[in-house]
C-alpha positions in Angstrom: 0.2 0.0 -0.2 1.1 3.6 -0.6 2.4 5.3 2.3 2.0 9.0 2.7 3.6 11.8 5.1 1.4 15.0 6.0 2.4 18.2 4.7 0.6 21.6 5.7 0.3 24.8 4.2 -1.6 28.2 4.9 -4.9 26.5 3.4 -4.3 23.1 5.9 -3.1 19.6 5.7 -2.7 17.0 2.5 -1.4 13.8 2.3 1.8 13.6 0.2 3.2 10.1 -1.2 6.0 9.4 1.4 8.5 8.7 -1.6 7.4 11.5 -3.8 10.2 14.5 -4.3 7.1 17.0 -4.7 5.0 18.4 -1.5 1.8 19.9 -0.8 2.0 23.1 -3.1 2.7 20.5 -6.0 -0.1 18.5 -5.2 -2.5 21.4 -5.0 -1.2 22.6 -8.1 -2.1 19.0 -9.7 -5.3 19.5 -8.6 -6.2 22.9 -9.8 -4.7 22.8 -13.1 -5.6 19.5 -15.0 -5.7 21.5 -18.3 -3.3 20.9 -21.1 -2.2 17.4 -19.7 1.1 18.1 -20.7 4.3 18.1 -18.7 6.1 21.6 -18.4 9.1 21.6 -21.2 11.9 19.9 -20.1 14.1 22.7 -21.3 12.5 25.0 -18.5 13.0 22.4 -15.6 16.5 22.1 -16.5 17.1 26.1 -16.8 15.3 26.2 -13.4 17.9 23.8 -12.1 20.5 26.7 -13.3 18.8 29.4 -11.6 18.1 27.7 -8.3 21.8 27.0 -8.1 22.7 30.6 -9.0 21.0 31.6 -6.3 22.2 28.9 -4.0 25.7 29.7 -4.6 25.1 33.3 -4.2 23.4 32.8 -0.8 25.9 30.5 0.3 28.6 33.1 -0.5 26.7 35.5 2.0 26.8 32.9 4.8 23.6 30.7 4.5 24.0 26.9 5.2 26.8 24.9 6.6 29.0 22.8 4.0 27.0 19.8 4.1 23.6 21.7 3.5 24.9 23.7 0.6 26.5 20.5 -0.9 23.2 18.8 -0.9 21.2 22.0 -2.2 24.0 22.0 -5.1 24.0 18.8 -6.0 20.3 18.5 -6.2 20.4 21.6 -8.3 23.2 20.1 -10.9 20.9 16.8 -11.3 18.1 19.0 -12.3 20.0 20.9 -14.9 21.1 17.3 -16.1 17.6 16.4 -16.6 17.5 13.7 -14.1 14.8 15.1 -12.0 12.5 16.0 -15.2 10.1 13.1 -14.1 9.2 14.9 -10.8 8.2 18.2 -12.2 4.6 16.9 -12.6 2.2 20.1 -12.6 0.9 21.1 -15.8 2.4 23.1 -18.5 -0.6 25.6 -18.0 -1.3 27.0 -14.9 -2.8 30.3 -12.6 -0.5 32.2 -10.9 2.5 33.3 -13.3 4.0 30.0 -12.7 4.0 29.7 -8.7 3.0 25.9 -9.4 6.2 25.2 -11.5 8.4 27.3 -9.1 6.9 25.8 -5.8 7.1 22.1 -7.8 11.0 23.0 -8.4 11.4 24.1 -4.9 10.0 20.9 -3.3 11.8 18.5 -5.4 14.9 20.0 -4.8 14.6 20.3 -1.1 13.7 16.9 -1.0 16.4 15.5 -3.3 18.8 17.5 -1.3 17.4 15.9 2.1 18.0 12.6 0.8 21.2 13.2 -0.2 21.9 14.3 3.8 20.3 10.8 4.5 17.2 12.6 5.7 13.5 11.7 5.2 11.6 13.6 2.5 9.4 16.3 4.2 11.9 16.9 6.7 11.9 20.9 6.0 13.2 22.0 9.4 16.6 21.0 7.9 16.2 22.2 4.3 12.8 24.0 3.3 11.5 24.6 -0.1 10.3 28.0 0.7 13.0 29.2 3.4 15.9 27.7 1.8 15.6 26.7 -2.0 13.4 29.9 -2.6 15.5 32.2 -0.3 15.5 35.9 -1.6 13.5 34.8 -4.8 10.3 35.1 -6.0 8.4 33.4 -8.8 8.2 36.7 -10.7 12.0 36.8 -11.0 12.9 33.3 -11.3 10.5 32.1 -13.6 10.8 34.8 -16.5 14.9 34.0 -16.0 14.6 30.4 -16.3 12.5 30.8 -19.6 14.8 33.1 -21.1 17.8 30.9 -20.2 15.9 28.0 -21.9 15.0 29.9 -25.0 18.5 30.9 -25.4 19.7 27.6 -25.1 16.9 26.1 -27.7 17.5 28.8 -30.0 21.1 27.7 -30.4 20.1 24.2 -31.1 17.5 25.7 -33.9 20.4 27.9 -35.2 22.4 24.7 -35.9 19.6 22.8 -37.4 18.7 25.8 -39.8 22.3 26.1 -40.8 22.2 22.3 -41.4 19.3 22.9 -43.5 20.6 25.5 -45.9 23.6 23.8 -46.3 21.7 20.8 -47.6 19.6 23.2 -50.1 23.1 24.5 -51.1 24.1 21.1 -52.1 21.0 20.5 -54.0 21.8 23.5 -55.7 25.0 22.3 -56.9 23.7 18.6 -57.7 20.7 20.4 -59.9 23.0 23.4 -61.4 22.3 22.4 -65.2 18.9 20.9 -65.0 16.6 23.7 -67.0 13.3 23.9 -66.4 10.0 26.1 -66.9 9.8 28.4 -63.9 6.3 29.5 -62.7 4.3 32.4 -61.3 0.9 32.6 -59.9 1.1 28.7 -60.8 1.3 29.2 -64.5 4.2 28.8 -66.9 6.4 31.5 -66.9 10.2 31.8 -68.1 13.1 29.2 -68.0 15.3 29.0 -64.9 17.3 25.8 -63.3 16.3 23.7 -60.6 19.5 24.6 -59.0 18.8 28.1 -58.8 15.4 27.3 -57.4 17.1 25.5 -54.6 19.4 28.4 -54.0 16.4 30.6 -53.3 15.4 27.9 -50.4 19.0 28.3 -49.1 19.3 31.9 -49.1 15.6 32.2 -47.3 16.9 29.9 -44.4 20.3 31.8 -44.5 17.9 35.1 -43.4 16.4 32.9 -40.5 19.7 31.6 -39.0 20.9 35.4 -39.0 17.6 36.4 -37.4 17.8 33.6 -35.1 21.5 34.7 -34.1 20.7 38.0 -33.3 17.6 37.6 -31.5 19.3 35.8 -28.7 20.4 39.5 -27.7 17.0 40.1 -26.7 16.8 37.5 -24.2 20.0 38.2 -22.3 18.7 40.9 -19.8 17.1 39.5 -16.8 15.0 40.6 -13.9 16.6 38.1 -11.5 17.3 39.7 -8.0 14.1 41.9 -8.5 11.8 39.5 -6.4 8.3 40.1 -6.6 7.8 43.4 -8.7 11.4 44.2 -9.3 12.2 46.4 -6.1 14.2 43.6 -5.0 12.3 43.5 -1.7 13.4 40.8 0.8 16.7 40.1 -1.0 19.9 41.7 0.2 21.7 44.1 -2.2 25.0 42.1 -2.5 22.7 39.3 -3.3 20.9 41.3 -6.1 24.4 42.3 -7.7 25.8 39.0 -7.5 23.2 36.5 -8.6 23.1 37.1 -12.2 26.8 36.9 -12.2 26.8 33.4 -10.9 23.8 32.2 -13.7 26.3 33.6 -16.1 29.1 31.5 -15.1 26.9 28.4 -14.7 25.3 28.6 -18.2 28.2 30.2 -20.3 25.5 32.9 -21.6 26.1 36.3 -22.2 23.4 37.4 -19.5 23.2 40.7 -17.7 21.2 42.0 -14.9 18.3 44.6 -16.1 18.8 48.2 -15.5 15.2 48.8 -14.5 14.3 45.5 -12.8 10.8 46.6 -12.4 10.2 47.2 -16.0 11.5 43.7 -16.8 9.3 42.2 -14.3 6.2 43.7 -15.9 6.9 43.4 -19.5 7.0 40.6 -21.9 7.3 42.2 -25.3 10.7 40.5 -25.7 8.9 37.0 -26.3 6.7 38.7 -28.8 9.7 39.6 -30.8 11.4 36.5 -30.5 8.1 34.5 -31.5 7.8 36.8 -34.7 11.5 35.6 -35.5 10.4 32.2 -35.1 7.1 32.9 -37.2 9.3 34.2 -40.2 11.1 30.8 -40.1 8.0 28.8 -39.9 6.7 30.7 -42.8 9.9 30.0 -44.9 9.5 26.3 -44.1 5.7 26.1 -45.1 6.6 28.1 -48.5 9.4 25.6 -49.2 7.7 22.4 -48.0 4.6 23.3 -50.1 7.0 23.9 -53.2 8.4 20.6 -53.0 5.1 18.8 -52.6 3.9 20.9 -55.7 7.0 19.9 -57.7 7.1 16.3 -57.0 3.2 16.1 -57.4 1.9 13.3 -59.7 4.1 11.4 -60.0 2.3 10.4 -63.4 -0.3 13.0 -63.7 1.4 16.2 -62.0 4.4 18.5 -62.4 6.8 15.6 -61.3 10.1 17.2 -61.6 11.1 16.2 -58.2 11.4 12.9 -56.8 10.9 12.8 -52.7 12.3 10.2 -50.8 9.6 7.3 -50.5 8.9 7.1 -46.6 5.9 5.2 -46.0 3.0 3.4 -48.0 0.5 6.1 -48.6 -2.7 4.3 -48.7 -5.0 1.6 -47.4 -6.7 1.1 -50.6 -4.5 2.8 -53.3 -1.8 0.3 -54.2 1.7 1.9 -55.2 0.5 5.7 -53.8 3.4 7.3 -51.7 2.7 10.7 -50.4 4.7 13.6 -49.3 4.7 13.0 -45.7 7.9 14.7 -44.6 6.9 18.3 -46.4 3.3 17.5 -45.0 4.8 17.0 -41.1 6.8 20.0 -41.6 3.9 22.2 -42.7 2.0 21.2 -39.8 4.7 22.2 -37.6 5.1 25.7 -39.2 1.3 26.3 -38.8 1.4 25.4 -35.2 4.3 27.8 -34.7 2.0 30.4 -36.2 -0.6 29.6 -33.7 1.8 29.8 -31.1 2.9 33.5 -32.1 -1.1 34.3 -31.7 -1.0 32.8 -28.1 2.3 34.8 -27.5 1.1 38.0 -28.8 -2.1 37.8 -26.8 -0.7 36.5 -23.3 1.9 39.3 -23.3 -0.5 42.1 -24.3 -3.0 40.9 -21.3 -0.3 41.6 -18.3 -1.5 43.8 -16.0 0.6 46.4 -13.9 3.6 44.9 -12.3 3.3 41.4 -13.7 2.3 39.2 -16.3 0.1 36.3 -15.0 0.1 34.5 -18.2 4.0 33.5 -18.5 2.9 29.8 -18.3 1.4 30.2 -21.7 4.2 32.3 -23.2 6.6 29.6 -22.1 4.6 26.6 -23.2 3.9 28.2 -26.7 7.7 30.0 -27.1 9.6 26.9 -26.0 6.8 24.4 -27.9 7.8 26.7 -31.1 11.7 26.4 -30.7 11.3 22.5 -30.3 8.7 22.1 -33.5 11.0 24.3 -35.6 14.5 22.6 -34.4 12.7 19.0 -34.8 10.9 20.4 -38.3 14.3 21.6 -39.7 16.1 18.3 -38.9 13.4 16.0 -40.2 13.1 18.1 -43.4 16.8 17.8 -44.1 17.4 14.4 -43.2 14.4 12.6 -44.5 13.4 14.9 -47.5 15.7 17.5 -48.8 19.1 15.1 -48.5 17.3 12.4 -50.9 15.7 14.9 -53.3 16.2 13.8 -57.1 15.3 15.4 -60.2 13.5 13.9 -63.2 15.6 15.4 -65.7 13.9 13.8 -68.8 10.7 15.4 -67.4 12.0 18.7 -66.7 13.6 18.6 -70.5 10.3 17.6 -72.2 8.5 20.6 -70.3 11.1 22.9 -71.7 11.0 21.6 -75.0 7.1 21.7 -75.2 6.1 24.7 -73.1 5.0 28.1 -74.9 7.0 29.6 -71.9 10.2 28.7 -73.6 9.8 31.3 -76.1 10.2 34.0 -73.9 14.1 32.8 -73.8 14.0 33.0 -77.7 12.2 36.2 -78.4 15.6 38.1 -78.5 16.4 36.0 -81.6 13.6 35.5 -83.3 11.1 38.3 -82.4 8.1 38.7 -80.8 5.6 38.3 -83.8 7.6 34.9 -84.8 7.6 33.5 -81.2 3.6 34.2 -81.1 3.1 32.4 -84.1 5.2 29.7 -83.1 2.8 29.6 -79.8 -0.3 29.4 -81.9 0.8 26.7 -84.1 2.3 24.7 -81.1 -0.9 24.9 -79.4 -2.9 23.9 -82.4 -0.8 20.8 -83.5 0.2 19.8 -80.2 3.9 19.8 -81.7 6.6 21.1 -79.1 8.1 24.3 -79.2 11.3 23.2 -80.1 9.9 21.0 -82.9 8.2 24.2 -84.5 11.0 26.7 -84.3 13.3 24.2 -85.8 10.7 23.2 -88.6 10.3 26.8 -89.4 14.1 27.6 -89.6 14.1 30.2 -87.1 16.7 28.6 -85.2 19.1 25.7 -85.8 18.7 22.7 -82.9 22.3 23.9 -81.8 21.0 27.3 -81.7 17.8 26.5 -79.6 19.5 24.3 -77.1 22.3 26.7 -76.5 19.6 29.6 -75.9 17.5 27.3 -73.2 20.8 26.0 -71.7 21.5 26.5 -67.9 24.2 29.2 -68.8 21.6 30.9 -70.9 18.8 31.2 -68.8 20.8 31.9 -65.4 23.0 34.6 -66.4 22.1 38.2 -65.4 20.0 39.7 -68.3 20.7 39.1 -71.9 23.7 40.0 -73.7 23.5 43.1 -76.2 23.2 41.6 -79.7 23.8 44.1 -82.5 23.0 41.7 -85.4 19.4 42.0 -86.9 17.1 39.3 -85.5 15.6 36.9 -88.1 12.2 37.9 -89.2 
């Protein structure tokens, strides 16, 4: 049978499983907020471990705790940083109280883990208290947003690595497809000739911009309100603590963190998370557009555009034999759309804060870290399971070029607009390809035609100035 211990808070007593690292505040949080049925993001939990470690080291410097007690608290914080205590943070990701339930859950787990390290029983809060020791000189209102910023920076760096890898994969495809000429399209209609490699280069360039945005937006998250306690005035925290605690966190994380000059402002406002989310939304937009393009270019394969072949990943139908769907671009598209939805949630949550605090930080944290996870994972699977295995159907691209009236734009400089228009009419009426009609009419030789629709001709910037009279 489950054994219990009795814990007390200002509302009364509650039973807590005897071997649980959490305590009464966590129990109440679990009862009050069965909302998303999802746990707190692991990145936030591990960042909380770093924040609590910085606070503990600062307090120890200022004379709190003997060495064994501090050593146990420090070890517990390090374990949380490493992820070994993730399973003990059991409150819901979404909660009232601006993240108080998460902070209390963290405090209780660290206190009880430290007690076990000292050979004590869980719940022996006279020895190490979640509130009087682990939360010493702190508030949820400065530790929670600080942990969120640390977690976001760490996840941004992971996302940047994935975006760089994806753009490099598109650069590889650019080189592989450099000489494959195809019909470009605007408004989904045939336009002018381009190479498949140039299309790939455009995707790489877009993700290059995303990489730069992500790299730069880390700066927005480095300014912290740690030490400001409840409303940014530093109430109940020693002045020496306020000046030292961010330095310890910077040393622990290796991040370029700084204490805000105006701790009150930094506690009130969360617009920085809206700004970062906007950068993530831009990346999501590029992912959604690119994934959609690859699906379109691979459509068919027999009755569609079919210029690209995507790596086959799974059977596409329970009723249609041989069908293979573009499941990786579809999955990436859904991740991108979810990031866009998260951005709207972050925007609303940030703008609905009141006076000295934003009560909706849990939604901001869950949405922002969720977006970072989605984008990093989406870039990874897009690169590994789709882009790296892209193949071109060169013969299909060539047939499109030879047969499409769009090819005539590349010939106008030599044969003139009127002749090109006549070729278009005849090709449409007879079903003969443009190449065949042009050659049969004697407008160009086969060699001239092929030269004018070559990869070099269709990708150079502008057309060479021709002095000779064009054919009539």
